[in-house]
C-alpha positions in Angstrom: 15.7 -12.7 18.6 15.8 -11.4 22.1 16.1 -7.7 23.1 19.6 -8.4 24.2 20.6 -9.9 20.8 19.0 -6.9 19.1 21.2 -4.6 21.1 24.3 -6.7 20.5 23.7 -6.6 16.8 23.2 -2.9 16.8 26.4 -2.3 18.9 28.3 -4.6 16.5 27.1 -3.0 13.3 27.8 0.5 14.6 31.3 -0.6 15.6 31.9 -2.2 12.1 30.6 1.0 10.4 32.8 3.2 12.6 35.8 1.1 11.7 35.1 1.5 8.0 34.0 -2.0 7.2 31.8 -1.8 4.1 28.6 -3.8 4.5 24.9 -3.7 3.8 22.5 -5.0 6.4 19.8 -7.2 4.9 17.3 -9.8 5.8 14.7 -9.6 8.6 17.0 -7.8 11.1 17.4 -4.9 8.6 13.7 -5.0 7.9 13.0 -4.7 11.7 15.2 -1.6 11.9 13.1 0.0 9.3 9.8 -1.4 10.5 10.0 -1.5 14.4 6.5 -3.1 14.7 7.9 -6.3 13.1 7.9 -8.7 16.0 11.3 -9.9 17.3 10.1 -13.5 17.1 10.3 -13.2 13.3 14.0 -12.3 13.4 16.3 -15.3 13.5 19.7 -13.6 13.1 21.5 -10.7 11.6 22.6 -10.8 7.9 25.2 -8.7 6.3 26.4 -8.5 2.7 30.1 -7.5 2.2 32.2 -7.0 -0.9 34.1 -10.1 -2.0 37.4 -8.6 -0.8 39.8 -10.7 1.4 41.2 -7.5 3.0 37.7 -6.5 4.1 36.9 -10.0 5.4 40.2 -10.0 7.4 39.3 -6.7 8.9 35.8 -7.8 9.7 37.0 -11.0 11.3 39.6 -9.2 13.3 37.1 -6.8 14.7 34.5 -9.5 15.4 37.0 -11.7 17.2 38.3 -8.8 19.3 34.6 -8.2 20.3 34.2 -11.7 21.5 32.5 -13.3 18.5 33.5 -16.8 17.4 33.9 -16.6 13.6 33.6 -19.8 11.5 33.7 -20.8 7.9 31.4 -23.8 7.4 31.5 -24.5 11.2 35.3 -24.5 11.3 36.9 -21.7 13.4 38.8 -19.3 11.2 42.4 -18.2 11.7 43.8 -14.9 10.5 44.8 -14.1 7.9 42.1 -15.5 5.8 43.1 -16.7 2.4 41.1 -16.0 -0.8 41.4 -19.6 -1.9 39.9 -20.9 1.3 37.0 -18.5 1.0 36.1 -19.2 -2.6 32.7 -20.9 -3.0 31.9 -20.9 0.7 29.6 -17.8 0.5 29.7 -16.5 4.1 31.4 -16.3 7.5 29.2 -17.0 10.5 29.9 -15.3 13.8 28.3 -16.4 17.1 28.2 -14.7 20.5 25.9 -15.3 23.5 23.4 -17.1 21.3 23.4 -14.4 18.6 24.2 -15.3 15.0 25.7 -12.9 12.5 25.9 -14.2 8.9 28.5 -12.3 6.9 27.9 -13.1 3.2 30.6 -12.2 0.6 29.4 -14.2 -2.4 25.9 -14.1 -3.7 24.4 -16.1 -6.6 22.1 -13.4 -8.0 23.3 -10.0 -6.9 26.7 -8.3 -7.1 28.1 -6.1 -4.3 27.3 -2.9 -6.4 23.7 -4.2 -6.7 23.4 -4.5 -2.9 24.8 -1.0 -2.5 22.4 0.4 -5.1 19.4 -1.2 -3.2 20.6 0.2 0.1 20.3 3.5 2.1 21.4 4.7 5.5 18.9 4.3 8.3 19.7 5.0 11.9 23.3 5.6 10.7 23.6 2.0 9.2 23.7 0.9 5.6 20.6 -1.2 5.1 18.9 -2.8 2.1 15.7 -0.9 1.3 12.5 -2.4 2.6 11.1 -3.2 -0.8 14.3 -5.0 -1.9 14.3 -7.1 1.3 10.6 -8.1 0.9 11.2 -8.9 -2.8 14.1 -11.2 -1.9 12.0 -13.0 0.7 9.3 -13.5 -1.9 11.8 -14.9 -4.4 13.4 -17.2 -1.9 10.0 -18.4 -0.5 11.2 -20.4 2.5 8.4 -21.1 5.0 9.7 -18.4 7.4 10.0 -15.9 4.6 6.4 -16.6 3.5 5.2 -16.2 7.2 6.9 -12.9 7.3 5.3 -11.8 4.1 1.9 -12.9 5.4 2.5 -10.9 8.6 3.5 -7.8 6.5 0.3 -8.0 4.3 -1.9 -8.5 7.4 -0.3 -5.8 9.5 1.3 -3.3 7.2 -0.5 -3.8 3.9 0.5 -4.5 0.3 4.2 -5.2 -0.4 6.0 -2.1 -1.6 7.3 -1.9 -5.2 11.1 -1.7 -5.7 10.8 1.9 -6.8 9.1 2.9 -3.5 11.2 5.0 -1.1 12.3 3.4 2.1 
């Protein structure tokens, strides 16, 4: 992630929040907001979790498109209004702008929308998943880039926090 992408993500998330779009920031971008020493090179994109509500997803898409983001569903550009049947089983919308990628997940295999909300807090005015929950997800998923991030955390910050830890 570049500094320009980071600023674009922040502007976009603040605009979505101001417009009343319910979301929780998660993944490495949300982790960097809470741990600024995390190198940008470890952040590939910006991930959001949203409720599985077609009205919310239509509002999100409308706002993103108006801001110049190209929104797709499995690489196919979306047209408004979105239909619940077309979204089912597809998990996320992807938005791209100037090389930045915003993944907007609305279906999740292991956590419900209320669970995401319960594991989040407001940081810098944005709803973000708590640090311990992000790190726990990365450990469970275990992709090479997730493991590299966890190694960086242990070497630079220290032991991984427990889910009950504040933050």
